[in-house]
C-alpha positions, -999 to +999 in steps of 0.1 A: -733-123-439-744-108-472-770-127-492-757-115-525-733-090-541-761-065-549-768-061-512-731-057-505-728-030-532-759-012-519-744-011-484-712+002-498-730+030-517-749+040-485-717+042-466-701+063-493-731+086-493-730+089-455-693+097-455-698+123-483-727+139-463-706+141-432-677+157-451-701+183-466-716+191-432-682+195-417-671+219-445-703+239-442-698+242-404-662+253-410-674+280-435-701+292-412-677+294-383-653+314-404-680+338-413-691+343-377-655+350-366-655+382-387-686+396-369-686+423-342-714+438-322-717+475-314-740+495-292-742+530-277-761+546-249-792+566-259-773+599-253-743+586-273-718+592-245-706+555-245-700+532-274-689+496-271-678+471-297-673+434-289-656+407-311-671+375-323-666+359-288-684+388-271-652+403-257-648+440-255-625+452-283-633+489-284-647+514-259-653+551-267-663+576-241-676+611-249-660+640-230-694+645-214-688+614-192-664+636-172-693+656-158-711+625-144-702+602-115-678+574-123-704+549-111-728+561-137-702+558-164-693+523-152-730+513-153-734+526-188-704+506-200-718+474-185-752+479-200-739+490-234-716+459-235-746+437-229-764+455-258-734+450-280-735+413-273-772+413-282-763+430-315-736+403-321-761+376-314-786+391-338-760+394-365-750+357-360-786+346-364-792+369-394-761+359-413-760+321-411-793+308-425-814+280-412-798+247-418-787+223-390-751+236-389-762+272-387-787+264-359-760+246-339-738+277-341-766+300-333-776+279-303-740+279-291-738+317-293-772+320-276-762+299-247-729+317-242-742+353-247-778+353-236-770+352-199-748+383-205-774+404-222-802+413-198-821+446-201-798+474-210-816+505-221-788+511-246-795+513-283-776+501-313 
């Protein structure tokens, strides 16, 4: 199958390099994933009556309501919570993109977050 030992040695080196490259990429992806898991997204309404924080998966982990929310209809407060949660997810997505860089592993993680969170964002009117 191999014409000579030199060709066999070259093929072995290419396989070793390929294996090393895969291991390096896997380690990089693991490190990037660990960095992302520490991120949270936060947003508040323009009047600062509602503040929401989401974890790295986009799940609500903190909700703060100002006492002024008692003077408004519950439906308005609920709507503010929903919109502000979307804005917090958008903040999380921005942080993910900003913190990972631009290599193939980072782009894969960013694309994953974008596909999971983008349909949740929408227009919110809430600020960071």
